[in-house]
C-alpha positions in Angstrom: -28.6 -243.7 -144.1 -30.3 -241.8 -146.9 -29.7 -238.1 -147.6 -32.3 -236.2 -149.5 -31.8 -233.2 -151.7 -33.2 -230.7 -149.2 -30.6 -231.7 -146.6 -27.7 -231.3 -149.1 -29.1 -228.0 -150.3 -29.6 -226.7 -146.7 -26.0 -227.7 -145.8 -24.5 -226.1 -148.9 -26.6 -222.9 -148.4 -25.7 -222.7 -144.8 -22.0 -223.1 -145.5 -22.1 -220.5 -148.2 -24.0 -218.0 -146.1 -21.6 -218.5 -143.1 -18.5 -217.9 -145.3 -20.0 -214.9 -147.2 -19.6 -212.3 -144.5 -15.9 -213.2 -144.1 -15.1 -212.5 -147.7 -13.9 -208.9 -148.1 -14.4 -206.9 -151.2 -10.7 -206.2 -151.4 -10.1 -210.0 -151.5 -12.5 -210.3 -154.4 -10.9 -207.5 -156.3 -7.4 -208.9 -155.7 -8.5 -212.3 -156.9 -10.1 -210.9 -160.1 -6.9 -208.9 -160.9 -4.7 -211.9 -160.3 -6.9 -214.1 -162.5 -6.7 -211.5 -165.3 -2.9 -211.2 -165.1 -2.6 -215.0 -165.0 -4.8 -215.5 -168.0 -2.8 -212.8 -170.0 0.5 -214.4 -169.1 -0.7 -217.9 -169.9 -2.0 -216.8 -173.3 1.2 -215.0 -174.0 3.4 -217.9 -173.1 1.2 -220.2 -175.2 1.6 -217.9 -178.3 5.3 -217.7 -177.7 5.8 -221.5 -177.4 3.6 -222.0 -180.5 5.7 -219.5 -182.4 9.0 -221.1 -181.2 7.9 -224.6 -182.2 6.6 -223.4 -185.5 9.9 -221.7 -186.4 11.9 -224.8 -185.5 9.9 -227.0 -187.9 11.0 -224.9 -190.9 
């Protein structure tokens, strides 16, 4: 059975459009805030570990 690009595109678009109304703006804002906090913490821990390993080499 062959699937063409229009069938895949239609399926993906339909799935996206059926999920879209269920996503609340509060969920999007919460996700953005958590992503920012996670990135800041990850960057900070990376710098701390780099500093700790650098000071142990001396």
